[in-house]
C-alpha positions in Angstrom: -36.7 171.2 -96.1 -37.0 167.6 -97.5 -39.6 165.1 -97.7 -39.5 161.9 -98.6 -41.5 158.6 -97.7 -44.4 160.0 -97.0 -48.3 159.3 -98.1 -50.1 161.8 -101.2 -51.8 164.3 -98.3 -48.9 164.7 -96.4 -46.9 166.5 -98.8 -48.8 168.3 -99.9 -50.5 170.1 -96.9 -46.5 170.1 -95.8 -46.0 172.5 -98.9 -49.3 174.4 -98.2 -47.8 175.2 -95.0 -44.0 175.6 -96.7 -45.5 177.9 -98.9 -47.7 180.1 -97.6 -44.3 181.5 -94.8 -41.9 181.7 -97.8 -39.8 178.3 -96.9 -37.7 175.8 -100.3 -40.1 172.9 -100.4 -38.0 168.8 -101.8 -39.7 166.3 -101.9 -38.9 162.9 -103.6 -38.9 158.5 -103.9 -38.3 155.7 -105.1 -40.3 152.8 -106.4 -37.6 150.1 -107.7 -36.6 151.6 -111.4 -39.5 154.3 -111.4 -39.1 157.5 -109.2 -39.8 161.5 -108.8 -38.7 164.5 -107.6 -41.3 167.6 -106.7 -39.3 171.3 -105.8 -41.1 174.1 -104.6 -39.2 177.3 -104.8 -41.9 180.3 -104.8 -40.5 183.7 -105.3 -36.5 182.6 -106.9 -33.2 184.6 -108.5 -31.1 181.9 -110.8 -28.8 182.4 -113.7 -30.2 180.8 -117.7 -27.1 180.3 -119.8 -28.3 181.7 -123.5 -26.1 181.2 -126.6 -25.4 184.9 -127.8 -25.9 185.3 -131.7 -23.8 185.5 -134.2 -23.6 188.7 -136.6 -23.9 187.2 -139.9 -20.8 189.5 -142.6 -21.7 190.4 -145.2 -19.1 189.1 -146.9 -18.0 186.3 -148.6 -17.0 183.3 -146.3 -14.3 181.9 -147.7 -10.9 180.6 -146.7 -9.4 180.0 -143.2 -11.8 182.1 -141.2 -14.5 181.1 -142.0 -13.5 177.5 -141.2 -12.2 178.6 -138.0 -14.9 180.7 -136.8 -17.4 177.2 -137.6 -14.9 175.8 -135.5 -14.6 177.8 -132.6 -17.5 177.3 -129.1 -20.7 178.7 -129.3 -20.2 181.8 -127.0 -23.0 182.1 -124.3 -24.2 184.7 -121.8 -25.7 184.3 -117.8 -28.4 185.3 -117.8 -30.1 186.8 -114.6 -34.1 185.8 -113.9 
């Protein structure tokens, strides 16, 4: 359910109905330069991108390999939550 331009009381009441029935709820509005958005997604799955931890080598970091490693973008992994 997406809701805009309603009183706070209406938004709270409709969100409670949606939450009780497992329905996702979104609301928001804009007032000139200011606005807000609220989402009640209940229980849901999502994926978060996490950086991989780089392994530290025990050798001396000097030369082209060390420089190339610093220029490469960090690796990430996707974690389902």
